[in-house]
ROKOLFI-420305 format. One line per field, with one value per atom (N, C-alpha, C): residue number from 1; residue in three letters; x, y, z. Coordinates in steps of 0.05 Angstrom, whole numbers, plus 5000, padded with zeros to 4 digits. Example, Ala and Ser with C-alpha at 12.3 -4.5 7.8 and 13.67 -1.06 7.14 Angstrom:
REM ROKOLFI-420305
k <- (1; 1; 1; 2; 2; 2) .
r <- (ALA; ALA; ALA; SER; SER; SER) .
px <- (5264; 5246; 5264; 5257; 5273; 5258) .
py <- (4886; 4910; 4934; 4955; 4979; 5001) .
pz <- (5156; 5156; 5156; 5142; 5143; 5157) .
//
This chain:
REM ROKOLFI-420305
k <- (1; 1; 1; 2; 2; 2; 3; 3; 3; 4; 4; 4; 5; 5; 5; 6; 6; 6; 7; 7; 7; 8; 8; 8; 9; 9; 9; 10; 10; 10; 11; 11; 11; 12; 12; 12; 13; 13; 13; 14; 14; 14; 15; 15; 15; 16; 16; 16; 17; 17; 17; 18; 18; 18; 19; 19; 19; 20; 20; 20; 21; 21; 21; 22; 22; 22; 23; 23; 23; 24; 24; 24; 25; 25; 25; 26; 26; 26; 27; 27; 27; 28; 28; 28; 29; 29; 29; 30; 30; 30; 31; 31; 31; 32; 32; 32; 33; 33; 33; 34; 34; 34; 35; 35; 35; 36; 36; 36; 37; 37; 37; 38; 38; 38; 39; 39; 39; 40; 40; 40; 41; 41; 41; 42; 42; 42; 43; 43; 43; 44; 44; 44; 45; 45; 45; 46; 46; 46; 47; 47; 47; 48; 48; 48; 49; 49; 49; 50; 50; 50; 51; 51; 51; 52; 52; 52; 53; 53; 53; 54; 54; 54; 55; 55; 55; 56; 56; 56; 57; 57; 57; 58; 58; 58; 59; 59; 59; 60; 60; 60; 61; 61; 61; 62; 62; 62; 63; 63; 63; 64; 64; 64; 65; 65; 65; 66; 66; 66; 67; 67; 67; 68; 68; 68; 69; 69; 69; 70; 70; 70; 71; 71; 71; 72; 72; 72; 73; 73; 73; 74; 74; 74; 75; 75; 75; 76; 76; 76; 77; 77; 77; 78; 78; 78; 79; 79; 79; 80; 80; 80; 81; 81; 81; 82; 82; 82; 83; 83; 83; 84; 84; 84; 85; 85; 85) .
r <- (MET; MET; MET; ALA; ALA; ALA; ALA; ALA; ALA; ASN; ASN; ASN; VAL; VAL; VAL; GLU; GLU; GLU; ILE; ILE; ILE; TYR; TYR; TYR; THR; THR; THR; TRP; TRP; TRP; ARG; ARG; ARG; SER; SER; SER; CYS; CYS; CYS; PRO; PRO; PRO; PHE; PHE; PHE; CYS; CYS; CYS; ILE; ILE; ILE; ARG; ARG; ARG; ALA; ALA; ALA; LYS; LYS; LYS; ALA; ALA; ALA; LEU; LEU; LEU; LEU; LEU; LEU; ASN; ASN; ASN; LYS; LYS; LYS; LYS; LYS; LYS; GLY; GLY; GLY; VAL; VAL; VAL; GLU; GLU; GLU; PHE; PHE; PHE; THR; THR; THR; GLU; GLU; GLU; TYR; TYR; TYR; VAL; VAL; VAL; ILE; ILE; ILE; ASP; ASP; ASP; GLY; GLY; GLY; ASP; ASP; ASP; GLU; GLU; GLU; GLN; GLN; GLN; ALA; ALA; ALA; ARG; ARG; ARG; ALA; ALA; ALA; LYS; LYS; LYS; MET; MET; MET; ALA; ALA; ALA; GLN; GLN; GLN; ARG; ARG; ARG; ALA; ALA; ALA; ASN; ASN; ASN; GLY; GLY; GLY; ARG; ARG; ARG; ARG; ARG; ARG; SER; SER; SER; VAL; VAL; VAL; PRO; PRO; PRO; GLN; GLN; GLN; ILE; ILE; ILE; PHE; PHE; PHE; ILE; ILE; ILE; ASN; ASN; ASN; ASP; ASP; ASP; GLU; GLU; GLU; HIS; HIS; HIS; ILE; ILE; ILE; GLY; GLY; GLY; GLY; GLY; GLY; CYS; CYS; CYS; ASP; ASP; ASP; ASP; ASP; ASP; ILE; ILE; ILE; HIS; HIS; HIS; ALA; ALA; ALA; LEU; LEU; LEU; ASP; ASP; ASP; ALA; ALA; ALA; ALA; ALA; ALA; GLY; GLY; GLY; LYS; LYS; LYS; LEU; LEU; LEU; ASP; ASP; ASP; PRO; PRO; PRO; LEU; LEU; LEU; LEU; LEU; LEU; GLN; GLN; GLN) .
px <- (2852; 2853; 2853; 2870; 2870; 2834; 2832; 2809; 2810; 2800; 2804; 2781; 2812; 2802; 2814; 2793; 2794; 2786; 2807; 2798; 2805; 2778; 2787; 2794; 2812; 2829; 2828; 2847; 2861; 2881; 2906; 2932; 2937; 2921; 2924; 2903; 2888; 2884; 2878; 2890; 2898; 2879; 2842; 2840; 2860; 2849; 2861; 2886; 2906; 2928; 2922; 2909; 2908; 2890; 2872; 2866; 2882; 2899; 2919; 2945; 2952; 2957; 2963; 2938; 2921; 2918; 2916; 2918; 2939; 2965; 2998; 3001; 3001; 3006; 2996; 2964; 2964; 2978; 2984; 2995; 2987; 2959; 2946; 2948; 2951; 2953; 2918; 2926; 2898; 2899; 2881; 2876; 2866; 2890; 2879; 2870; 2846; 2839; 2838; 2859; 2864; 2850; 2830; 2808; 2810; 2834; 2827; 2821; 2800; 2793; 2771; 2781; 2758; 2740; 2708; 2689; 2674; 2671; 2665; 2669; 2698; 2699; 2695; 2697; 2682; 2648; 2632; 2608; 2603; 2629; 2623; 2632; 2650; 2652; 2631; 2608; 2588; 2560; 2569; 2541; 2553; 2579; 2575; 2578; 2588; 2583; 2554; 2538; 2508; 2503; 2520; 2517; 2536; 2545; 2582; 2588; 2598; 2616; 2641; 2645; 2678; 2691; 2720; 2743; 2761; 2773; 2762; 2730; 2733; 2711; 2725; 2721; 2740; 2714; 2716; 2707; 2726; 2704; 2728; 2705; 2728; 2701; 2671; 2673; 2661; 2636; 2638; 2618; 2638; 2618; 2625; 2618; 2649; 2659; 2660; 2660; 2654; 2679; 2681; 2712; 2724; 2748; 2770; 2765; 2736; 2733; 2724; 2706; 2684; 2710; 2728; 2754; 2773; 2767; 2789; 2771; 2730; 2725; 2721; 2723; 2720; 2737; 2772; 2793; 2790; 2787; 2774; 2758; 2740; 2712; 2720; 2754; 2754; 2749; 2738; 2721; 2729; 2746; 2762; 2783; 2795; 2815; 2798; 2772; 2758; 2752; 2742; 2732; 2758; 2776; 2809; 2814; 2804; 2816; 2801) .
py <- (0540; 0519; 0541; 0539; 0556; 0547; 0563; 0568; 0545; 0523; 0513; 0533; 0526; 0556; 0536; 0528; 0534; 0553; 0542; 0559; 0552; 0562; 0550; 0565; 0551; 0573; 0565; 0578; 0582; 0589; 0584; 0580; 0610; 0618; 0654; 0676; 0665; 0683; 0708; 0735; 0757; 0745; 0748; 0745; 0731; 0704; 0678; 0694; 0704; 0708; 0730; 0740; 0769; 0763; 0749; 0734; 0712; 0701; 0673; 0700; 0722; 0739; 0747; 0751; 0760; 0744; 0716; 0709; 0697; 0699; 0686; 0709; 0725; 0756; 0758; 0735; 0737; 0719; 0701; 0675; 0656; 0658; 0628; 0608; 0580; 0565; 0552; 0550; 0544; 0515; 0502; 0486; 0494; 0493; 0504; 0482; 0483; 0464; 0480; 0465; 0478; 0468; 0486; 0470; 0468; 0479; 0503; 0474; 0491; 0462; 0436; 0441; 0413; 0417; 0412; 0428; 0409; 0378; 0376; 0388; 0392; 0410; 0433; 0436; 0473; 0469; 0437; 0440; 0434; 0412; 0422; 0446; 0464; 0485; 0504; 0507; 0515; 0510; 0478; 0472; 0477; 0489; 0495; 0515; 0535; 0557; 0579; 0560; 0574; 0577; 0571; 0572; 0593; 0601; 0623; 0603; 0614; 0596; 0605; 0641; 0641; 0644; 0644; 0633; 0662; 0670; 0645; 0642; 0621; 0616; 0608; 0626; 0620; 0612; 0592; 0580; 0578; 0589; 0593; 0571; 0545; 0539; 0529; 0520; 0502; 0527; 0555; 0566; 0600; 0594; 0620; 0635; 0648; 0674; 0689; 0678; 0696; 0686; 0707; 0715; 0733; 0741; 0759; 0786; 0798; 0826; 0821; 0810; 0787; 0785; 0782; 0764; 0811; 0811; 0847; 0861; 0854; 0861; 0870; 0837; 0826; 0842; 0834; 0851; 0881; 0889; 0924; 0930; 0921; 0919; 0908; 0898; 0881; 0853; 0841; 0812; 0799; 0793; 0773; 0754; 0778; 0766; 0742; 0758; 0741; 0716; 0711; 0690; 0668; 0672; 0665; 0654; 0656; 0647; 0620) .
pz <- (3374; 3360; 3331; 3291; 3285; 3269; 3263; 3241; 3209; 3205; 3181; 3160; 3146; 3117; 3095; 3077; 3053; 3021; 3006; 2988; 2957; 2936; 2917; 2893; 2880; 2859; 2825; 2820; 2787; 2784; 2784; 2775; 2777; 2752; 2748; 2752; 2757; 2768; 2786; 2782; 2799; 2819; 2820; 2846; 2868; 2864; 2879; 2882; 2866; 2880; 2908; 2891; 2918; 2937; 2940; 2963; 2985; 2967; 2985; 2991; 2984; 2992; 3012; 3015; 3044; 3073; 3063; 3073; 3084; 3066; 3075; 3091; 3090; 3105; 3131; 3133; 3167; 3171; 3155; 3184; 3171; 3162; 3164; 3136; 3147; 3140; 3129; 3104; 3081; 3066; 3057; 3048; 3008; 2995; 2968; 2939; 2933; 2921; 2883; 2876; 2847; 2828; 2815; 2798; 2765; 2757; 2738; 2717; 2698; 2676; 2691; 2711; 2718; 2725; 2719; 2713; 2737; 2743; 2769; 2795; 2789; 2815; 2837; 2801; 2798; 2809; 2794; 2809; 2837; 2849; 2872; 2882; 2881; 2895; 2897; 2867; 2867; 2881; 2883; 2910; 2932; 2944; 2964; 2966; 2957; 2962; 2950; 2942; 2947; 2916; 2898; 2866; 2853; 2863; 2854; 2838; 2826; 2807; 2793; 2801; 2806; 2820; 2819; 2834; 2844; 2860; 2888; 2902; 2925; 2935; 2968; 2987; 3002; 3030; 3041; 3070; 3090; 3114; 3145; 3162; 3165; 3179; 3169; 3146; 3132; 3121; 3135; 3126; 3103; 3081; 3059; 3068; 3055; 3068; 3036; 3007; 2989; 2983; 2961; 2936; 2947; 2926; 2935; 2951; 2941; 2950; 2978; 2988; 3004; 3036; 3026; 3050; 3051; 3034; 3036; 3055; 3048; 3062; 3092; 3101; 3128; 3145; 3119; 3147; 3141; 3125; 3123; 3148; 3152; 3175; 3201; 3196; 3231; 3233; 3214; 3219; 3220; 3197; 3181; 3219; 3227; 3243; 3266; 3275; 3290; 3279; 3248; 3236; 3242; 3236; 3232; 3252; 3283; 3308; 3313) .
//
């Protein structure tokens, strides 16, 4: 069974685009929440992300992974693929 991947983004955010590109390259299906200017959605994201309000915020199987740099660091360390299984 594939992992449940969720990502909170803004449309024009270069870090969001980069994080989604990594997931797409790996063939991962994900749910994207585009929260441009939606403070209520951003507050919900921050609550899930331990107060972090920057985008993207990424969750795998309801576990907060972090942002763009975090997911790329996991990939570089060889720890992302096991999470996505």
